[in-house]
NUZA-754395 format. One line per field, with one value per residue: y negated, x negated, z negated of N, C-alpha, C, O in turn. Coordinates in nm, 2 decimals, padded with zeros to 4 digits. Atoms other than C-alpha are relative to their C-alpha. Example, Ala and Ser with C-alpha at 12.3 -4.5 7.8 and 13.67 -1.06 7.14 Angstrom:
2
n_py: [00.12, 00.11]
n_px: [-00.09, 00.09]
n_pz: [00.00, 00.00]
ca_py: [00.45, 00.11]
ca_px: [-01.23, -01.37]
ca_pz: [-00.78, -00.71]
c_py: [-00.12, -00.11]
c_px: [-00.09, 00.08]
c_pz: [00.00, -00.08]
o_py: [-00.12, -00.22]
o_px: [-00.19, 00.03]
o_pz: [-00.07, -00.09]
END
This chain:
168
n_py: [00.01, -00.10, 00.05, 00.11, -00.06, -00.07, 00.10, 00.06, -00.12, 00.00, 00.12, -00.01, -00.10, 00.05, 00.11, -00.06, -00.06, 00.12, 00.06, -00.12, 00.02, 00.14, -00.01, -00.08, 00.07, 00.14, 00.07, 00.02, -00.11, 00.02, -00.11, -00.02, -00.10, -00.11, -00.02, -00.13, -00.03, -00.12, -00.02, -00.01, 00.13, 00.04, 00.13, 00.01, 00.12, -00.01, 00.12, 00.02, 00.08, 00.02, -00.06, 00.07, -00.04, 00.03, -00.11, 00.01, -00.10, 00.00, -00.07, -00.02, -00.05, -00.02, -00.02, -00.13, -00.11, -00.08, -00.15, -00.07, -00.09, 00.07, 00.04, 00.13, 00.06, 00.07, 00.13, 00.05, 00.15, -00.01, 00.11, 00.02, 00.00, -00.14, -00.03, -00.05, -00.13, -00.04, 00.11, -00.06, 00.01, 00.08, -00.08, -00.10, 00.04, -00.11, -00.04, 00.07, -00.11, -00.01, 00.01, 00.14, 00.08, 00.09, -00.04, 00.11, -00.03, 00.11, 00.00, 00.00, 00.03, -00.04, -00.08, 00.07, 00.05, 00.12, 00.00, 00.11, 00.09, 00.06, 00.12, -00.06, -00.06, 00.07, -00.02, -00.14, -00.06, -00.13, -00.03, -00.11, -00.09, -00.12, -00.11, -00.11, -00.11, 00.02, -00.09, -00.07, 00.09, 00.11, 00.10, 00.11, 00.08, 00.12, 00.04, 00.14, 00.07, 00.14, 00.07, 00.07, 00.11, 00.09, -00.07, -00.06, 00.09, -00.02, -00.10, -00.15, -00.08, -00.16, -00.06, 00.02, -00.05, -00.10, -00.10, 00.02, -00.12, -00.04, 00.02, 00.02]
n_px: [-00.13, -00.09, -00.04, -00.10, -00.13, -00.04, -00.04, -00.12, -00.11, -00.04, -00.07, -00.13, -00.07, -00.03, -00.10, -00.13, -00.05, -00.04, -00.12, -00.10, -00.02, -00.05, -00.15, -00.08, -00.02, -00.02, 00.11, -00.03, 00.03, 00.02, 00.07, -00.04, 00.09, -00.06, 00.08, 00.02, -00.11, 00.03, 00.15, 00.06, 00.07, -00.03, -00.07, -00.02, -00.07, -00.11, -00.01, -00.11, 00.02, -00.12, -00.01, -00.09, -00.14, -00.03, 00.03, 00.13, 00.09, 00.06, 00.12, 00.07, 00.13, 00.04, 00.14, 00.02, 00.06, -00.07, 00.00, 00.04, -00.11, -00.10, -00.10, -00.05, -00.07, -00.13, -00.01, -00.14, -00.04, -00.12, -00.06, 00.03, 00.15, 00.07, -00.02, -00.14, -00.02, -00.08, -00.01, -00.05, 00.10, -00.03, 00.03, 00.12, 00.09, 00.07, 00.09, 00.14, 00.08, 00.08, 00.13, 00.03, -00.06, -00.08, -00.13, -00.08, -00.15, -00.08, -00.12, -00.14, -00.10, 00.02, -00.11, -00.12, -00.05, 00.07, 00.13, 00.10, 00.08, 00.12, -00.05, -00.08, 00.11, 00.03, -00.10, -00.04, 00.03, 00.04, 00.14, 00.05, 00.06, 00.07, 00.00, 00.10, -00.07, -00.12, -00.08, 00.07, 00.04, 00.08, -00.08, -00.01, 00.11, 00.01, 00.14, 00.00, -00.13, 00.00, -00.12, -00.01, -00.07, 00.04, 00.07, 00.14, 00.09, 00.00, 00.11, -00.04, 00.02, -00.01, -00.08, -00.14, -00.05, -00.10, -00.01, -00.12, -00.08, 00.00, -00.13, 00.00]
n_pz: [-00.08, 00.05, 00.14, -00.01, -00.04, 00.11, 00.10, -00.07, 00.01, 00.14, 00.02, -00.06, 00.07, 00.12, 00.00, -00.03, 00.13, 00.08, -00.06, 00.03, 00.14, 00.02, -00.06, 00.09, 00.12, -00.01, 00.07, 00.14, 00.08, 00.14, 00.07, 00.13, 00.07, 00.06, 00.13, 00.07, 00.09, 00.08, 00.03, -00.13, -00.03, -00.12, -00.01, -00.13, -00.05, -00.10, -00.09, -00.08, -00.11, -00.07, -00.13, -00.09, 00.01, 00.13, 00.09, 00.08, 00.00, 00.13, -00.01, 00.13, 00.00, 00.12, 00.03, 00.10, -00.05, -00.12, 00.01, -00.13, -00.04, -00.07, 00.11, -00.02, 00.11, -00.04, 00.03, 00.00, 00.02, 00.11, 00.04, 00.13, 00.07, 00.01, 00.13, -00.02, 00.00, -00.12, -00.12, -00.12, -00.11, -00.11, -00.10, 00.01, -00.10, -00.05, 00.10, -00.01, -00.03, 00.11, -00.06, -00.06, 00.11, -00.07, -00.06, -00.07, -00.01, -00.07, 00.08, -00.05, 00.11, 00.13, 00.04, 00.02, -00.13, -00.04, -00.08, 00.05, -00.08, 00.06, 00.08, 00.12, 00.09, 00.13, 00.11, 00.01, 00.14, -00.03, 00.03, -00.07, 00.09, -00.07, 00.10, -00.03, -00.06, -00.05, 00.10, 00.12, 00.09, -00.07, -00.05, 00.09, 00.01, -00.09, -00.02, -00.01, 00.00, -00.02, -00.04, -00.11, 00.01, 00.10, 00.11, -00.03, 00.05, 00.14, 00.03, -00.01, 00.12, -00.05, 00.09, -00.02, -00.13, 00.02, -00.11, -00.06, -00.01, -00.13, -00.06, -00.15]
ca_py: [-01.60, -01.29, -01.44, -01.76, -01.55, -01.33, -01.64, -01.79, -01.46, -01.44, -01.80, -01.75, -01.43, -01.59, -01.90, -01.68, -01.50, -01.84, -01.96, -01.63, -01.69, -02.06, -01.96, -01.72, -01.94, -02.30, -02.39, -02.41, -02.18, -02.15, -01.95, -01.83, -01.65, -01.31, -01.23, -00.92, -00.76, -00.44, -00.28, -00.22, -00.50, -00.64, -01.00, -01.14, -01.39, -01.40, -01.62, -01.72, -01.83, -01.97, -01.79, -01.98, -01.95, -02.00, -01.64, -01.59, -01.36, -01.26, -01.14, -00.99, -00.96, -00.80, -00.83, -00.51, -00.18, -00.02, 00.35, 00.59, 00.76, 00.66, 00.58, 00.27, 00.04, -00.04, -00.40, -00.59, -00.95, -01.00, -01.26, -01.43, -01.45, -01.18, -01.16, -01.08, -00.73, -00.54, -00.84, -00.76, -00.67, -00.93, -00.72, -00.42, -00.52, -00.31, -00.11, -00.25, -00.02, 00.11, 00.11, -00.23, -00.39, -00.58, -00.58, -00.79, -00.80, -01.00, -01.09, -01.01, -01.07, -01.06, -00.83, -01.10, -01.16, -01.48, -01.54, -01.72, -02.01, -02.20, -02.50, -02.27, -02.16, -02.45, -02.39, -02.01, -01.85, -01.54, -01.34, -01.06, -00.74, -00.47, -00.13, 00.15, 00.41, 00.45, 00.69, 00.87, 00.71, 00.51, 00.31, 00.13, 00.01, -00.33, -00.41, -00.77, -01.01, -01.38, -01.62, -01.80, -02.15, -02.39, -02.13, -02.04, -02.34, -02.22, -02.01, -01.63, -01.40, -01.02, -00.92, -01.05, -00.88, -00.67, -00.34, -00.37, -00.12, 00.08, -00.06, -00.03]
ca_px: [-02.52, -02.37, -02.38, -02.19, -01.93, -01.90, -01.86, -01.60, -01.40, -01.41, -01.30, -01.01, -00.91, -00.93, -00.74, -00.47, -00.42, -00.40, -00.15, 00.06, 00.05, 00.14, 00.46, 00.58, 00.54, 00.65, 00.34, 00.52, 00.39, 00.40, 00.16, 00.25, 00.01, 00.09, -00.05, -00.20, 00.09, -00.07, -00.41, -00.47, -00.71, -00.50, -00.39, -00.27, -00.09, 00.23, 00.25, 00.58, 00.56, 00.85, 00.92, 01.05, 01.43, 01.42, 01.34, 01.08, 00.78, 00.65, 00.29, 00.14, -00.23, -00.37, -00.72, -00.84, -00.97, -00.88, -00.80, -00.93, -00.59, -00.28, -00.08, 00.13, 00.26, 00.64, 00.73, 01.04, 01.18, 01.42, 01.66, 01.59, 01.26, 01.00, 01.10, 01.47, 01.56, 01.71, 01.68, 01.89, 01.66, 01.70, 01.52, 01.29, 00.97, 00.75, 00.51, 00.15, -00.10, -00.33, -00.63, -00.58, -00.40, -00.17, 00.18, 00.40, 00.78, 01.01, 01.29, 01.65, 01.96, 01.93, 02.14, 02.38, 02.43, 02.22, 01.94, 01.65, 01.51, 01.19, 01.38, 01.55, 01.20, 01.15, 01.48, 01.49, 01.52, 01.33, 01.02, 00.81, 00.71, 00.45, 00.49, 00.23, 00.47, 00.80, 00.94, 00.86, 00.70, 00.45, 00.75, 00.76, 00.41, 00.40, 00.08, 00.14, 00.43, 00.50, 00.79, 00.90, 01.06, 01.07, 00.95, 00.64, 00.45, 00.53, 00.27, 00.26, 00.28, 00.21, 00.38, 00.71, 00.74, 01.05, 01.09, 01.34, 01.62, 01.64, 01.96, 01.90]
ca_pz: [03.58, 03.43, 03.08, 03.20, 03.37, 03.06, 02.84, 03.07, 03.07, 02.69, 02.66, 02.88, 02.70, 02.36, 02.47, 02.62, 02.28, 02.10, 02.36, 02.31, 01.93, 01.97, 02.18, 01.90, 01.60, 01.54, 01.34, 01.01, 00.73, 00.36, 00.14, -00.21, -00.47, -00.59, -00.95, -01.11, -01.30, -01.43, -01.53, -01.16, -01.04, -00.75, -00.65, -00.34, -00.12, 00.08, 00.39, 00.55, 00.91, 01.11, 01.43, 01.73, 01.71, 01.33, 01.19, 00.93, 00.94, 00.60, 00.58, 00.25, 00.20, -00.11, -00.27, -00.46, -00.40, -00.06, -00.04, 00.23, 00.25, 00.44, 00.12, 00.11, -00.16, -00.15, -00.14, -00.21, -00.18, -00.48, -00.57, -00.91, -01.12, -01.15, -01.52, -01.43, -01.53, -01.23, -01.00, -00.68, -00.39, -00.11, 00.14, 00.15, 00.31, 00.51, 00.28, 00.21, 00.37, 00.09, 00.34, 00.49, 00.19, 00.43, 00.58, 00.80, 00.80, 01.03, 00.79, 00.88, 00.70, 00.33, 00.13, 00.05, 00.43, 00.45, 00.70, 00.52, 00.70, 00.66, 00.51, 00.26, 00.11, -00.12, -00.30, -00.27, -00.61, -00.55, -00.60, -00.45, -00.63, -00.50, -00.67, -00.70, -00.57, -00.41, -00.67, -01.00, -01.28, -01.07, -00.94, -01.26, -01.22, -01.06, -00.89, -00.81, -00.84, -00.76, -00.77, -00.48, -00.44, -00.73, -00.99, -00.79, -00.94, -01.30, -01.49, -01.46, -01.75, -01.65, -01.97, -01.86, -01.52, -01.52, -01.32, -01.06, -01.02, -00.69, -00.53, -00.16]
c_py: [00.08, -00.04, -00.11, 00.06, 00.08, -00.09, -00.06, 00.10, 00.00, -00.13, 00.00, 00.10, -00.05, -00.11, 00.06, 00.06, -00.11, -00.06, 00.09, -00.03, -00.13, 00.00, 00.08, -00.07, -00.15, -00.08, -00.02, 00.12, -00.05, 00.12, -00.01, 00.10, 00.11, 00.04, 00.14, 00.03, 00.13, 00.03, 00.02, -00.14, -00.04, -00.14, -00.03, -00.13, 00.04, -00.12, 00.02, -00.08, 00.00, 00.04, -00.08, 00.06, 00.01, 00.13, -00.03, 00.13, 00.00, 00.09, 00.01, 00.04, 00.02, 00.00, 00.10, 00.11, 00.07, 00.16, 00.04, 00.09, -00.09, -00.03, -00.14, -00.05, -00.06, -00.14, -00.06, -00.16, 00.01, -00.14, -00.02, 00.00, 00.14, 00.07, 00.05, 00.16, 00.04, -00.11, 00.07, -00.01, -00.07, 00.06, 00.08, -00.04, 00.13, 00.03, -00.07, 00.12, 00.00, -00.01, -00.14, -00.11, -00.11, 00.05, -00.12, 00.05, -00.12, 00.01, -00.01, -00.06, 00.05, 00.09, -00.07, -00.04, -00.12, 00.02, -00.11, -00.07, -00.07, -00.12, 00.04, 00.05, -00.08, 00.01, 00.14, 00.05, 00.14, 00.04, 00.13, 00.09, 00.11, 00.12, 00.09, 00.12, -00.02, 00.07, 00.06, -00.11, -00.12, -00.12, -00.12, -00.08, -00.11, -00.05, -00.16, -00.06, -00.16, -00.06, -00.08, -00.13, -00.08, 00.06, 00.05, -00.09, 00.02, 00.10, 00.14, 00.07, 00.16, 00.07, -00.03, 00.05, 00.12, 00.10, -00.02, 00.14, 00.04, -00.01, -00.02, 00.14]
c_px: [00.11, 00.05, 00.11, 00.13, 00.07, 00.07, 00.12, 00.11, 00.04, 00.07, 00.14, 00.09, 00.04, 00.10, 00.13, 00.08, 00.05, 00.13, 00.12, 00.06, 00.09, 00.15, 00.09, 00.03, 00.02, -00.12, 00.03, -00.02, 00.00, -00.07, 00.02, -00.10, 00.09, -00.11, -00.02, 00.10, -00.03, -00.15, -00.06, -00.05, 00.06, 00.06, 00.03, 00.07, 00.11, 00.01, 00.15, -00.02, 00.14, -00.03, 00.08, 00.13, 00.06, -00.01, -00.12, -00.08, -00.07, -00.12, -00.05, -00.13, -00.04, -00.16, -00.01, -00.06, 00.09, -00.02, -00.03, 00.12, 00.10, 00.12, 00.05, 00.07, 00.13, 00.01, 00.14, 00.01, 00.13, 00.05, -00.04, -00.16, -00.05, 00.04, 00.14, 00.01, 00.10, 00.05, 00.05, -00.12, 00.07, -00.02, -00.12, -00.10, -00.08, -00.12, -00.15, -00.09, -00.11, -00.15, -00.04, 00.04, 00.08, 00.14, 00.07, 00.14, 00.07, 00.14, 00.12, 00.09, -00.03, 00.11, 00.13, 00.05, -00.06, -00.12, -00.08, -00.06, -00.11, 00.04, 00.05, -00.11, -00.02, 00.10, 00.03, -00.04, -00.02, -00.13, -00.02, -00.07, -00.05, -00.01, -00.11, 00.05, 00.14, 00.12, -00.07, -00.05, -00.08, 00.09, 00.00, -00.13, 00.01, -00.13, -00.01, 00.15, -00.02, 00.14, -00.01, 00.10, -00.04, -00.09, -00.14, -00.10, -00.01, -00.12, 00.04, -00.05, 00.03, 00.08, 00.15, 00.05, 00.09, 00.00, 00.13, 00.07, 00.00, 00.15, 00.00, 00.03]
c_pz: [-00.06, -00.14, 00.00, 00.04, -00.11, -00.10, 00.05, -00.02, -00.14, -00.04, 00.03, -00.08, -00.14, 00.01, 00.03, -00.13, -00.09, 00.06, -00.03, -00.15, -00.01, 00.05, -00.09, -00.13, 00.01, -00.05, -00.15, -00.08, -00.14, -00.06, -00.15, -00.06, -00.06, -00.11, -00.03, -00.10, -00.07, -00.03, 00.15, 00.06, 00.15, -00.01, 00.14, 00.04, 00.10, 00.08, 00.08, 00.12, 00.08, 00.13, 00.09, 00.01, -00.14, -00.10, -00.07, 00.02, -00.14, 00.00, -00.15, 00.01, -00.15, -00.02, -00.11, 00.07, 00.11, -00.02, 00.14, 00.04, 00.07, -00.09, 00.03, -00.13, 00.04, -00.04, 00.01, -00.01, -00.08, -00.01, -00.16, -00.03, -00.03, -00.15, -00.03, 00.01, 00.11, 00.09, 00.12, 00.10, 00.12, 00.13, -00.03, 00.10, 00.05, -00.10, 00.03, 00.03, -00.10, 00.06, 00.06, -00.10, 00.07, 00.07, 00.05, 00.02, 00.07, -00.09, 00.08, -00.09, -00.14, -00.04, -00.04, 00.14, 00.06, 00.08, -00.06, 00.10, -00.06, -00.10, -00.12, -00.10, -00.13, -00.11, -00.03, -00.14, 00.02, -00.04, 00.08, -00.11, 00.10, -00.10, 00.04, 00.08, 00.03, -00.09, -00.13, -00.08, 00.04, 00.06, -00.10, -00.01, 00.12, 00.02, 00.00, 00.02, 00.01, 00.02, 00.12, -00.03, -00.11, -00.12, 00.04, -00.05, -00.15, -00.03, 00.02, -00.12, 00.05, -00.10, -00.01, 00.13, -00.03, 00.13, 00.06, 00.02, 00.15, 00.04, 00.15, 00.07]
o_py: [00.04, -00.02, -00.11, 00.03, 00.08, -00.06, -00.10, 00.06, -00.01, -00.12, -00.03, 00.08, -00.03, -00.13, 00.01, 00.06, -00.09, -00.10, 00.03, -00.03, -00.14, -00.07, 00.07, -00.04, -00.20, -00.20, -00.06, 00.23, -00.16, 00.23, -00.12, 00.20, 00.09, 00.04, 00.22, -00.04, 00.17, -00.07, 00.01, -00.24, -00.02, -00.17, 00.05, -00.22, 00.14, -00.23, 00.13, -00.19, 00.10, 00.00, -00.12, 00.18, 00.03, 00.12, -00.11, 00.24, -00.11, 00.21, -00.09, 00.14, -00.07, 00.05, 00.10, 00.10, 00.11, 00.21, -00.03, 00.17, -00.21, -00.05, -00.21, 00.03, -00.15, -00.18, -00.02, -00.22, 00.08, -00.24, 00.08, 00.01, 00.23, 00.19, 00.11, 00.22, -00.03, -00.11, 00.17, -00.10, -00.03, 00.06, 00.05, -00.06, 00.24, -00.06, -00.10, 00.22, -00.11, -00.04, -00.18, -00.22, -00.23, 00.17, -00.23, 00.16, -00.24, 00.11, -00.09, -00.14, 00.17, 00.09, 00.00, -00.10, -00.15, 00.12, -00.23, -00.01, -00.08, -00.13, -00.04, 00.09, -00.02, -00.02, 00.16, 00.04, 00.22, -00.04, 00.19, 00.04, 00.15, 00.11, 00.09, 00.18, -00.11, 00.05, 00.04, -00.23, -00.23, -00.22, -00.23, -00.19, -00.09, -00.09, -00.21, 00.01, -00.22, 00.00, -00.12, -00.13, -00.09, 00.00, 00.10, -00.04, -00.03, 00.17, 00.16, 00.06, 00.20, 00.17, 00.03, 00.02, 00.22, 00.07, -00.04, 00.24, -00.06, 00.08, -00.12, 00.14]
o_px: [00.22, 00.16, 00.20, 00.24, 00.19, 00.17, 00.21, 00.22, 00.16, 00.17, 00.23, 00.20, 00.15, 00.18, 00.23, 00.20, 00.16, 00.22, 00.22, 00.18, 00.19, 00.24, 00.21, 00.13, -00.03, -00.13, -00.06, 00.02, -00.04, -00.04, 00.02, -00.13, 00.21, -00.23, 00.07, 00.11, 00.06, -00.23, -00.18, 00.03, -00.02, 00.12, -00.01, 00.08, 00.09, 00.01, 00.18, -00.08, 00.21, -00.13, 00.19, 00.14, 00.18, 00.02, -00.21, -00.02, -00.13, -00.10, -00.07, -00.16, -00.02, -00.23, 00.06, -00.11, 00.20, -00.11, -00.01, 00.10, 00.07, 00.23, -00.01, 00.13, 00.13, -00.05, 00.21, -00.07, 00.23, -00.02, -00.06, -00.24, 00.02, 00.03, 00.17, -00.02, 00.20, 00.17, -00.02, -00.19, 00.17, 00.06, -00.21, -00.06, -00.07, -00.17, -00.18, -00.08, -00.17, -00.25, -00.15, -00.01, 00.06, 00.15, 00.05, 00.17, 00.04, 00.21, 00.14, 00.05, -00.06, 00.21, 00.23, 00.16, -00.03, -00.19, -00.04, -00.12, -00.11, -00.02, 00.06, -00.08, -00.04, 00.06, 00.12, -00.16, 00.08, -00.21, 00.06, -00.13, 00.01, -00.08, -00.15, -00.03, 00.20, 00.24, -00.19, -00.03, -00.07, 00.04, 00.00, -00.13, 00.02, -00.20, -00.10, 00.24, -00.13, 00.22, -00.12, 00.18, -00.16, -00.18, -00.21, -00.22, -00.10, -00.18, 00.16, -00.16, 00.14, 00.15, 00.22, 00.16, 00.05, -00.03, 00.23, 00.01, -00.01, 00.23, 00.07, 00.03]
o_pz: [-00.09, -00.18, -00.08, -00.02, -00.13, -00.16, -00.03, -00.05, -00.17, -00.12, -00.05, -00.11, -00.18, -00.08, -00.02, -00.14, -00.15, -00.01, -00.07, -00.17, -00.08, 00.01, -00.07, -00.19, 00.10, -00.02, -00.22, -00.04, -00.17, -00.02, -00.20, 00.00, -00.09, -00.08, -00.01, -00.20, -00.15, 00.00, 00.15, 00.06, 00.24, -00.11, 00.22, -00.03, 00.17, 00.03, 00.12, 00.10, 00.09, 00.19, 00.04, 00.03, -00.17, -00.22, -00.04, 00.04, -00.17, 00.02, -00.21, 00.08, -00.23, 00.07, -00.21, 00.18, 00.09, -00.08, 00.24, 00.14, 00.07, -00.04, 00.10, -00.20, 00.13, -00.15, 00.10, -00.08, -00.04, 00.01, -00.23, 00.06, -00.05, -00.16, -00.13, 00.11, 00.12, 00.14, 00.16, 00.10, 00.17, 00.22, -00.10, 00.21, -00.01, -00.15, 00.15, -00.04, -00.12, -00.02, 00.07, -00.08, 00.02, 00.10, 00.00, 00.06, 00.04, -00.10, 00.17, -00.18, -00.15, 00.03, -00.06, 00.14, 00.17, 00.06, -00.05, 00.19, -00.18, -00.20, -00.22, -00.21, -00.24, -00.22, -00.11, -00.18, 00.02, -00.09, 00.14, -00.20, 00.19, -00.21, 00.16, 00.16, -00.03, -00.09, -00.15, -00.06, -00.01, 00.09, -00.06, -00.07, 00.24, -00.07, -00.07, 00.07, -00.02, 00.10, 00.16, -00.13, -00.13, -00.17, -00.04, -00.05, -00.21, 00.06, 00.03, -00.17, 00.07, -00.06, -00.09, 00.16, -00.09, 00.24, 00.00, 00.02, 00.23, 00.02, 00.19, 00.19]
END
């Protein structure tokens, strides 16, 4: 009897969490690959989820060596392609935890004043870069990168990844 009661309680609790998530997201999502861009063995995925009301939540998950420290890798959403030198930063993303290798950012207004919507993603000319460090020489090390929008389906060449300027 106790097991049945415990099972029912767990089912209700898990169902409540799912209902809560269903009320926050519209169910529309898009996942894009991020590719290894340096000698550091990382790759990843970025997922865009549409939030009720039209905002976008961007989640980055990396695959690679996790750290035991509380360091973080800086992440940026840029305009243009990953091979564009000094591509303007559209939005600074929440840093990627080096021990969890993930981060989530609720996108706000981009640096050009636009609010990116889910229906805009297919045509958005942009990319994501994850840096090794926030400053110094390691800032120029790009761990992963990937184009968004129509260019996301094109091949990836790590030798063409341009370092972005810090204009934020």
